N, C-alpha and C positions, 0 to 999 in steps of 0.2 A: 504494500500500500504506500502511496506517496501523497503529500499534502502540498497544495499550491499556496505559497505565502500570500500572494496578492488577493486571492479569492477565498482563502481558507476552506477550499473544497478538497475533499478526499477522493481519489480515484485509483484505478488499477495502473500499475506501472506497465510500460511497454514490454519490459522483459517478461512479465507474467503472461501477457497476451501472446508473445512470441513463443512461449513454452507450451501453449495449449496443444499444438500438433505433436510435440514431443511427448507430452503426458499421455495423449491418446494412443500413440504408438507404444509407449511403455505399458499402458494398460492392456493393449492387445497382446503384447508379448507375455505379460503376466498370465493372462487367461490361457494362451496357447501352452505356456509352460505347465499350468495346472492340468490340462487335459492330455498333454503329450509326455508328461513326466512318468517314468517307469521306475518305481522304487524296487530294488532287487529283492527277491524272495528266495528262500532256501527250503527245498530245492527249486530251481527255476523250471518253467515250462519249456517245451521243445523249441519254440521260436526264440525265447529269451536266451536259452543256452546257445543257439545259433548266432544271435546278435552279439553275445559276449565274446565270440571269436574275433570280432572286429574291435580293435583297441580305440574306440571312440565313445566317450561318455554319453553323447546326445543320441537318444533313440531315433528321432526323425532323421538325423543326418546319417546314422548308420544304416537305416532302412533304405535311404536313397542311394547310398554307396552300393548296397547289394544289387539294386536294379541296374546301376551303371556298370557294375562288373559283368552282369549277365549280357547287357547290350553291347558294351565296348569289347568284351571278350569275343562275342560272335562277329562283330565287325572286323576285328583284327584277324581272326581265323579266315573270314571270308576273303580278305585281301591276300592272304597267304596262299590259299588253295585255288584262287581264281574265281570263286563264286561271285565276288563283288562286281566283276565285269559284266555278268549276265543278269544280275538282279537289280531292280530299280524301285521296288515298293518298300522303301525303308520305313515309312510311317506305320504300315500295318504290322511289321515285326516288333513294334514296341509293345504289343498287347501283353505278352507274357512278362516282360520286366515291369511294366506299369501295374499289372494285376498283383504281381509279387510284392511290389512296394506298397500298394494299397492295403493288402492284407496285413502287412507289417505295421503300417501307420495306424490302422484302427485298433491295434492291440492295446495301446495305452488308454484309448477312449473307452473300450469295453472294460478294461481293468477298473477305471474310475467309476463307471456305472455299477459294477459289482461291489466295489468298496463302499459306495454310498448306501447300497441296499444292506450290506452286512453291518455297517455302522449303525443304521437305523434299528435293526433287530438287536444288536449287541447292547444298545443303550436301554433296552426295555427289561433286561434280565441281569442278575448278578453274574459273576464269573462262573462258568460251567465248563467242565472238561469236554463233554460231548459237543457242545457248541464250538469250542476251540478246535476240535478235530475236524468238524465240518468246515470250518473256516480255512484250515490248513489245506484240506483236500480241494477246496474250491480254488485256492490260489495256485497250488502246485500240480494238481491233476495226477494222473498215473502215467509214468514215462513209457512203460511197455505198451499201454493202450494208445498212447500218443503216436508211437512209431508205427503200430499196426494201422491206425486210421490214416496216417500220412502216406504210408505205402499203398494202402487200398485206394486212396484218392489218386495217387500218381498212376497206378495201374488203370484205373477208370479213364484217366486222360489219355494214356497211351493206346488203349484198346478202342475207345469210342470216338476220340477226336481225330479227324482227318489231319494229316501232317500239313501244316501251312506251307512248308518248303519241300522241294524234292530232295530226297535223302541220298542223292548221288555224290554230294560233296560232304566232306567231314564236318565242315562248319555248320551246314544245314542239318546234318544228322544230330550233332550235339545240341543245336538250338532246339530242335523238335523235342528231343527227349528230356533235356535239362529244363527247358522252359515249361513244357507241359507238366513235367513232374513237380516242379516247384509251385506252379499256379494251382493245379488241381490238388496237390498234397496239402497246401495251406488252406484251400477252401474246405477240404474234408476235415482238417484239424479244427478250423473255426466252428464248423457245424457241430462237431463232436463236443468241443469245449462249451459251446453255448447250451447244448442239451444237458450235459452233465451239470453245469453250474446252475441252470434253471431248476433242475431237480434238487440240487443241494440247497438252494435258496428256499424252495418249498418245504424241505425238511426243516430248515432253520425256522421258518414261520411256524410250523407245528410245534417245534421244540420250545420256542418263545411262548406260544400260546399255552402250553402245558405247564411252563414255569412261571407264568404271570400270577403274581401274588394276589392282585386285585380282580382277577378273572375278567378283565376287560378284553374285548375283541382286538386282535392284533391287526394293524392295517395291511391291506394287500397292495397298496400303491407302490411300495418299493419293487415288488416282483413285476407288476404291470409295467412300471417305468423301465425296468431292466429289459423285459421282453421286447417292448417296443423299440428301445434304443438299439439293442443288438440286431433286431430284424432290419431296422433302417440301415445300420452299418453294413450288414451282409448283402442286402439287396442293392446297396450302392455299387457293389461290384458289377452288377449287370449294367448299370448306367455308365460306368467307366468303360467297360469293354465295348459298349455300343459304338464309341467313337473310333475304335481301332479295327473293327471287323469290316472287310470289304462289302460294299453294298450288294454285290451280286450274290453273296452267300449268306447275307444277314438272315434271310428267312428260309434257309435250307433246312431240311429235316434234321441234320446233325446239330446245327446251332439251336434250333427250336427245342430239340430233345434235351440238350444240355441245360438250357435255360429252365425248362420245365422240371427236370430232375433237381436242379439247384433250388428252385422255388419250393418244391415239395419238401425238401430236406429242411429248409429254413422254417417252414410252417410247423414242423415237428416241435419247434421250441415252445409253442403255445400248448402243445399236448401235455407237457410236463409242468406247466405253470398253474398257479392257483388264481382263481378269480372270485369276487364276491358273489354271493347267492343271487343278489338282485340283477347281476349281469349275465347269468347263465342263459336266460332265454334269448337275449340279443346275440350272445356269442354262439349259441347253437345255430342260429340262422346264418351267421357269418361263416362258421365252420362248414356248414352244409354247402354254402355257395362256393367256398374255396375248394372243397373236395370235388364238387361238380365240375368246376372249371379245370382243375388239375387232370381229372380223368378224361375230360373232353380233349384236352391238349395231348395227353398221352395217346389216346385212341386215334386222334387225327394224324399225329406224326407217325404212329405205327402203321396205319393203313397206307399212308403216303409212301412210306419206304418199302413196305412188304408187297403191296399190291400195285404200286405205282399209279394210284388214283390221284386226281388233283386234290388240293387242299379243301376245296368246297365239297367235293364228293366224299372225301375222307371224314370231314366234319359231319356231314349228313348221315353217313353210315354209323358213326359213333353215337349220335343223338338217338337214332331210331333203335340202336342196340340198348342204350341206357334206359330208354322209356318202354322197351319191350314191344314196340310197334311192329317192326320188321316187315316192311311191305314186300320184300323179296326182290326188289329191283337191283340191290347190290348184295353180292355174296362173294366171299374170297375164293379164289381159284387155286392158290398155292397152299401147300401143306403148312408152311410157316404162318400164312395168313389165317388159316383155320384154327391153328393152335392159339394164335394171338387172340382170335375172336372168342375162343372158349375161356381163356384167362380173363379177357376184358369183360365178358358177360358175367362171370362169377363175382367180380368186384363192382362193375359199373351198374348192374341192375339194382343191387342193394344201395349203392351210394345215390343213384338217381331217385329211388323211392324215398330214401332218407331226406334228400334235399326237398323233394316236393311236399312231403308230410310236414317237414319243419317249417317251411314257408307258409303252408296252409294253416297250420296250428297257430303260427305267429299272428296271422291276420284274423282268423276266426275267433280265437280266444281273447281278442281285444288287446294283445300285446303291441300290435302295430299302432293302434290308437293311443295307447299309453306312451309309446315311444315318441310319437309326434307331439303328444300333450306335454311330455317331459321336456322336449326341446323348447316348446312355447313357454313353459314355466321357467326354464333356465333364463330365457331372455327377460322375463318379467322380473326375476330376482336381481339380475344385473342392473336393471334400471332403478331399483328401490334404494332409497336413502332415508335415514332417520326413521326406519321402520322398527317393528318389534319381532322377536323370535320366540315362538312357543315350542319348548322341547317336550314332546310327549303329547299324544292325543287320546289318552284314556278318558275316564269319566271327568276328571278335573280339567285336563288339557282340552277336551272337547268343549266344555262349558266356557273356558277362557277364550277359545277360538270363536265360539258363537257370539260372545259379548263384543269382541273386537270386530267381528264381521258386521254386526248390527250397527256399530258406531262408525263404520267405514274407515277404520284406522288400518293403514297398511301393515301387514304382518306375514311371516313365513312360519310354517309348521314343519318340525323335524320329527319324523316317526319312522321306526324301523320295521314294524309289522305291516306288510302290504294289505292284509285283511282289514286292520283297524283304519289304515289310511284310506282305503277304498270306501269304507263306510262313512268316513268323515267327508270325503269328496262328493258323496251322493247328496249331502245336505247343503254344501256351499262350495263355490268355485274359488279356490284360494291357491296361491303359490305354495309349494311344498318341496321338501327334500326327503327322499326315502333313504335313511341311513341311521347310524348309531350316533346319537347326540353327544355321547361322551368322547367322540373322536374329533380332533381338530378339523379334519377334512369336511365333515358334515357342517360344522359351524361356519367354516369359510365359504362353503357353497351357499349357505343361507345369508351370507353377507354380514357376518358379525362385525367386521371392521367398519361398516357403514351404519350399523344398527344403533338405535337410540336406547333400546331396552331388551331384556331377555327374561323369560320366565322358565325356570326349571321345574317342571310339573310331573316328573316321573314318580313312581310309587315308592321306590327304594331310596333311602337317604344316601347310600354310598354312590349311586349313580348321579344323584343331584350334586353331590360334592365334586365329582369329576367334571360335570358340566360347568359348575361355577369356577373351578380352578382353570379349566381350559379357556373359558370365555374371558376371565379376568386377565389371563396371561396374554391373550391375543389383543384385547381392547381394554385399556385402563379407564376409559370414559363411559362405557356402557353401563346402564342402570340395571342391576341384576336383582330379581325377586326369585326366591327359592322356596319350594315346599319342603316342609319337614314333618316326618311322621312321628319321630320320637323326640320329646322335648329336650333330652340330654344332648342332642346333636345340634341344637340351635347355635351355640357358641362356635362350634366347628364350622358351620356354614358361614358365619360372619367372618371368621378368620380366613376362610377360603376365598372370600371376596364378595360375598352377597351383601347388597345394600339393605334389603328387607327380607326377613324370614317369616313365613306364615305357616301356622299349623291349622289344617282344615278342621281338626277336632276343636281347637280353641275358638276359632271363628264361629263354628256351628253352635258351640255351647253358648257363646255370648248372644247369638241370634235367638236361640231358644228361650233364654232367660228374658231377653227383651220382648219377645212375643208374649210371654206370660205376664210380665209386669206392665209393659207399655205397648200393648198390642195395637192400639189405635194409632200411636205415633209411628210405629214400624210400618203399619199398613199404609198410612198416608205417605211416608217416604218412598215405599215401594211403588205405590201407584203414581207418585209424582215422577219418579225416575223411569217408569214404564208406561207413561201416559199414552203411548201410541195405541194401546189396546182400546182406549175410548175415543181419543181425539185424532189419532193418526200422527201426533207429534212424538218425537223421541227426545226426551229430556235427559241430560247427563250432567253430573258434577264434573267440572273441568278446572284446570289450573291456568292462570294467566300470570306470567312472569313480567313484572313491570320493566325489567331490563331488556325484554324482547320487543318493546314498543319501537316501531320504526317510522311512524307518521311524523314528518318534520314539525308540524305545529304542536303535536303532543310532546315531542322530545324537547322543544323549546320551553313549554310550560313545566315539564318535569325538571329540567336543568335550573329553571328559575324558582322552583319550589312552589309552583302555582297549579299543579295538576291535581284535579279533583276526580272523584268517582263519576260524577255526572258527565264529565268530559268524555269518558269512555262509554258510558251508557247511552249518550246521544248518538254515538256512531255505531253501536253494536246491539243495543237493546238487551244487554245482559243483565241478569239479576245477581248482584254481588251479595253473598251470604256471610263472608268472613274475609279477613285480611291477616296473613301471616307476616309479621314485621320482623325481619331478620336484623335490621339495625335499629335498636331501641335503647332508650335511656334506662338507667338503673331503676328497677322497681316497676317498669312498664310491662304490661302483659304481652306475651308473645302473640296472642291472637286477639283480633278485634272482631267481635261478633255483631251481626246486623249493623254494619257501618252506614252512616248517613251519606247522602249524595255529596255533601260539602266536605267530607273527609279528604284531607290532602294525602297524596301518595308520594312516596320517595323511592329512590333506587334500592333494589333488593327486595321490595315487597312482592308477595305472591297473593294474588286474588283467587279466592275460591268462589266460582260462579256456577250458576245453573243456566244451561243454554240448550237450544235446539241445533241440529246440524246446519240449518239455514243461518242462524245467528253466528255459529262458529265460522261459516264461510265469510259472512260479513265482517266478523272480527279480523280474520286473516287478511281481508282486502283493505279494510279501512284503518286498522290499528297496527297490525303486525307486519305490514308491508309498506313500501314507499310509493305513494301515489305520484305519478310523473307530473301531473298538472299541479299538484300541491307543492312539489319541489320547485317547479318553475316559478310559481306565484311567490313563494317565500323568498326566493333569490331576487326576484324583481322588486319586491317591497323592501327587502333587506338592504 
């Protein structure tokens, strides 16, 4: 910061402005370092042991050097044996070195995704030997199985991949076998590692769930985030390879078959992952669709290669086989084609039926409607601000929701049981989150960071304590009201962060005594607050904070100490029944009951008023908001 002596103004120095690009670049480097850093583990995995042979500490640089060695080694041999003079498609032979470098570069990213998932579960349980063994196995894997998978992948590449270069030269022969072996071997290793680690993370989830002292549900999000991240990284290989495959063979049966097999293998990652119960229906449809597409691709490529039909004819034959229509216009003539049809029929008919029934049940049972409704509700919640969150929709939660719904106050319900939630939605159309309210994810989806208040209305005190703790941890300003079943837990609720703790039994007891002693008064108050039964009007007790007044003329009167109750009454027609005076002289009462219209108001006062929804709207427009015309008039006169 620099100060101008002449103007006494403070501004940013030129050096600080000049350093902004440098700071941005430094921040990018820091983020790349976090994602590409490879902390050594003991014992290392197969790619890590291979990279350790290169005496360079930087993993990205060592990975690039591996690709350069493969490419430059081939170029050097090609010049020595004369192949370079006959070959001109140097761009396309970059595919194997680039794929090898890509598979090595995504290794740190995948490691970081796995570390984040493991750290999440480790923080939920105390030290445990079995969890530590699972963690070690996830980081190091099994060396013998790694070699077997790598070799199997290399053999797959050698057998099924057509050699991109003629093997008449030594350089081309070495390029074909070394390049294919490295690329396909690393692809097989990554698929194996992803499947094994996904299975181990699922076991960790179950282990943490069994060791959880408070018996709270353990989140699935780390496993889902891991599965999605790994799938994106592996499928990126197909995108990278697209730019190096010659256009004339891009849609050849060999290339399509390799892409299909790789995609099928990557999909296996989700088979071993865990998902929340609420997502099973949606994932069943997605899984059925993926299986249907995979079988269609395999059948199309198989008929195209074995029977030499066109891709359109092969696809048509595959679909009529899967759906058991079989018009008879296409039938395989070769023995290989007939065997392929037998194998395809055994799998395709079942998968086709599974896909059709899954989609049909998804639509007929109303899951499709709920899915679309859920998307609409998500958009509603995102737009909410200063709303309320009701955790639980049992008997008490349902009544709370009903009262908020009648007063047209924006709120969101969090309920785990789909049956209870569906029953509530039959009576009122409200935004909701189906999930466990004790989990931060559910509170964040309900917009706890933007909420004005939260009600913990679950039946068990331990669950309400978790809700209060989570909500207070996320938002320090939200007003929290918690239900308590046992009076001894009241202080615990307050310590956890609740502003108000209410016992239903205590409130009900007071109400019953009031009904016995002052039944007419209670009846009058109830009828007044529920006057819509007779008059159609909805009367409610509301709070009006004087500090929230925004109308310029009223603010001027308030600052001058000349604001009276009748000034607000003239604009909103409210009935003021009491004033809570926060700033009061010694010996002065906290509440002023039945205040007169000439009573002066001061900052910090809270008015207890009775109003209808129409009066509340008028209050918001005339008192609690700035009228543009009034602002312009006050400036003109001022």
